LOLUMRO-760637 format. One record per atom (N, C-alpha, C, O): residue in one letter; x, y, z. Coordinates in steps of 0.02 Angstrom, whole numbers, plus 50000, padded with zeros to 5 digits. Example, Ala and Ser with C-alpha at 12.3 -4.5 7.8 and 13.67 -1.06 7.14 Angstrom:
A506604971650390;A506154977550390;A506604983550390;A507124983450423;S506424988850354;S506844994750357;S506455000250394;S506705005750402;
! end
This chain:
V524906234550767;V524466234650720;V524126243750732;V523946246150786;Q524136245950687;Q523716252750707;Q523756255250630;Q524156254950584;L522986258650646;L522716259250600;L522696266550592;L522656269450646;Q522726272150519;Q522726277950550;Q522146279750485;Q522296277950428;A521526282950497;A521076283250458;A521006290950444;A520906294950490;S521076293350361;S520916298850356;S520516301750285;S520526297950236;G520276306350281;G519926309450220;G519266313650246;G519066318550214;G519076312350284;G518366315450295;G518416323750308;G518916327150296;G517866325750331;G517856332550321;G517076334350316;G516726330050342;S516756339350291;S516286344950261;S515966343350196;S516436343850156;V515626342350174;V515226340950116;V514556346750125;V514296349750172;Q514456346450053;Q513986348350061;Q513616342349979;Q513866340349927;A512716341350023;A512516334749954;A512706335449884;A512866340149847;G512666330949879;G512946326249812;G513746327649795;G514016326349741;G514046330349852;G514756329649859;G515156324249848;G514886318749841;S515976324949846;S516356320349883;S516786317949914;S517266321549925;L516806310649941;L517786311749983;L517826304049966;L517526299549936;K518486305350007;K518886298549988;K519186297350026;K519776298950023;L518886293250092;L519196289750140;L519946285650123;L519936282150073;S520456285850156;S521046281150187;S521176278550242;S521146280950299;C521326273250223;C521636269350286;C522126266150284;C522076261950240;K522696265950314;K523606263150313;K523326259450377;K522986261250425;A523626253050359;A523856248250425;A524716250150429;A525126250450383;S524836251550518;S525746252450499;S525616248350547;S525086247150577;G526406245250555;G526436237650614;G526086231850579;G525906227250616;M525966231450520;M525606222650483;M525926223050441;M526006228050406;I526286215150433;I526546214750375;I526116212150318;I525566209550325;W526496213350252;W526226212950189;W525696207250182;W525126208150160;S525976200950207;S525506196050184;S524716194650218;S524186192950192;V524976196850306;V524346197950332;V523676201850328;V523126200250351;F523906208850283;F523646214550261;F523326210750196;F522746208850202;T523626209550137;T523266204650081;T522746197450099;T522326195550058;A522806195550134;A522616189950169;A521966190450209;A521546185950204;S521836196050253;S521216198150287;S520756201550226;S520796202550165;R520216202950287;R519346203650292;R519346212950281;R519356215250338;L519346216350250;L519456225550236;L518796224850235;L518426220550211;G518586234750292;G518036235350304;G517926242750290;G518416246250279;W517336245250290;W517166252750307;W516466253050381;W515996249550364;Y516416254750415;Y515906255350459;Y515776264350459;Y516076269350440;R515166262650490;R515006273650527;R514616270250559;R514386264550552;Q514526276050610;Q513756277050668;Q513736284750677;Q514116289450688;A513086283650667;A512666288250641;A512736292150720;A512906288050763;P512646298250743;P512366300750835;P511816296950838;P511366298650799;G511736293050868;G511096288950918;G510916281250882;G510476277550906;K511346279350818;K511236274250817;K512046269950816;K512596272350833;Q511856262350789;Q512416259650810;Q512686258950742;Q512436261050690;R513416254850752;R513966253350706;R513696252550660;R513196250650689;E513496251950586;E513476248150521;E513976245550457;E514556247650453;L513826242950430;L514496242650379;L514386243150329;L514076238650302;V514536247950300;V514846251450248;V514716247450212;V514156245050201;A515396245850180;A515736240850121;A516476233950156;A517006234550188;E516196229750135;E516686226650128;E517136222950076;E516766218950047;L517736222450054;L518046218150032;L518396211650083;L518716212050136;T518136204950036;T518376198550093;T518566196050053;T518626196949992;T518766189350116;T519596186550090;T519576183050026;T520106181249999;N519006182050000;N518966179549942;N518896183749883;N518786181349828;G518956188849893;G519116196649821;G518326195349835;G518316190849793;N517756195449856;N517096197249861;N516946204849896;N517116206949951;I516576208049842;I516406215149858;I515786216249901;I515316213049878;N515626220149961;N514816221249966;N514636225849985;N515046228350024;Y514226228349979;Y513986235349984;Y513156235050042;Y512716230750041;Q513206240450080;Q512596242550125;Q512026245350050;Q512116248249997;N511516242450084;N511136243750008;N510926255449997;N510916258949946;S510866256250030;S511006262050048;S511396265450008;S511106270749993;V512126264749974;V512646266849989;V513016262449894;V513496263449857;K512546258849898;K512806252249831;K512316258649760;K511736260549755;G513236260549701;G513146263049667;G513706270749664;G513966273849618;R513716271549749;R513756280449751;R514686277949790;R515176280549762;F514776273849841;F515156271549844;F515696265249793;F515476261749747;T516486265449822;T516716259649788;T517246258649857;T517446264049876;I517386255449880;I517876251549925;I518426248049878;I518366243549835;S519056251949903;S519816245849859;S520266248049907;S520276251649957;K520816243249860;K521396243049934;K522026245649862;K521926247349804;D522626244849898;D523196247549897;D523656241749927;D523916243549980;N523846234449905;N524046231549953;N525056233349967;N525386232750019;S525296235949889;S525686240249934;S525926246249976;S526486247349998;R525486248949981;R525366253050035;R524926250350069;R524486254450082;K524826245150092;K524236242350156;K523946247150165;K524066250750214;T523516248450122;T522906255050143;T522136253550093;T522066252150033;V521676254450144;V520956254450099;V520776260550096;V520936265550129;Y520266259050032;Y520046268650023;Y519066266350016;Y518766261749988;L518936269650040;L518236272850036;L517986277149970;L517506279849998;Q517956279149920;Q517636285349881;Q516986285149878;Q516536281149863;M517056289949895;M516186292249927;M515996297649874;M516116303649877;N515616293649818;N514966300449777;N514336302849806;N514036301249857;S514216307349756;S513326307349788;S513396307649848;S513106302949876;L513746312149895;L513566310349948;L513026313749984;L513096319849981;E512336311350027;E511776312750058;E511976314950129;E512516313750156;P511336319250163;P511636319050237;P511276316850268;P511046319050322;E511056308950223;E510996302650276;E511966299950307;E512326296950347;D511906303650253;D512716299350237;D513536297250292;D514026293550289;T513026305750367;T513526310450385;T513466303250497;T513146300350540;A514116305350465;A514376298050575;A515196300950538;A515556304150500;V515036296250593;V516056295450618;V516036289150553;V515476286750542;Y516646286650509;Y516686281950498;Y517416277850507;Y517986279850521;Y517206272550497;Y517986268450537;Y518236262550479;Y517956260350429;C518776261350505;C519006254850447;C518966247850495;C518996248450556;N518916242550470;N519186239450525;N519616233450460;N519556232950399;I519956230450502;I520396223950444;I520456220050497;I520656222050551;E520246212750481;E520136207450506;E520196200550480;E519956198850426;G520636195550531;G521216190750471;G521066186650545;G520696186850594;D521686182350513;D521916175950586;D522306179050607;D522726174550602;Y522626183550630;Y522916187150676;Y522896193550706;Y523296197650729;G522166192750697;G521856199750730;G521286202150733;G521056201050677;D520836205150767;D520356211350720;D520496218650734;D520626219750793;Y520486224150693;Y521046227950721;Y520356234550681;Y520006233650631;W520356239250716;W520036246350705;W520496254750709;W520976257150739;G520016256550665;G520266265450659;G520266267050681;G520036264350731;Q520506274750691;Q520126278050755;Q519306282250761;Q518936283750808;G519286283050680;G518516285350653;G518816292750637;G519176296350672;T518456294050544;T518806298250527;T517866301750536;T517356298450526;Q517896306950551;Q517056312950528;Q516836313950474;Q517096318650444;V516476311450449;V515906315350363;V515486317250396;V515336314150447;T515096323550373;T514676328550376;T514346329350319;T514766331250278;V513736328750291;V513346332650213;V513176335050232;V513166333150291;S512896340250224;S512616347550234;S511996345950173;S512116341950127;S511256349950180;S511026348050131;S510976357550103;S510736359050048;
! end
């Protein structure tokens, strides 16, 4: 199984980016039954949860991104997305996707998001 994350980049404050994470080598039923999450790690800080889609369909966000970020998925493409709007310099970090389920815990390679003021 490999998770390929993409969509990062450099934007000015107030801008938007959409991250994608495609799961390769994972069968459809495993993808749909797994918890899907986006994490981020800023320089000198610990990795933190940004948003997650739980196995029972709940969606949770870190307080600092509520109302600005949206996590979603496309089961047919085995892809999880993170739409990020109204970006702030504090959102600058490497973003990682995570798929966790009964068959394993998988991480993407990380994609850099840089927001300038």
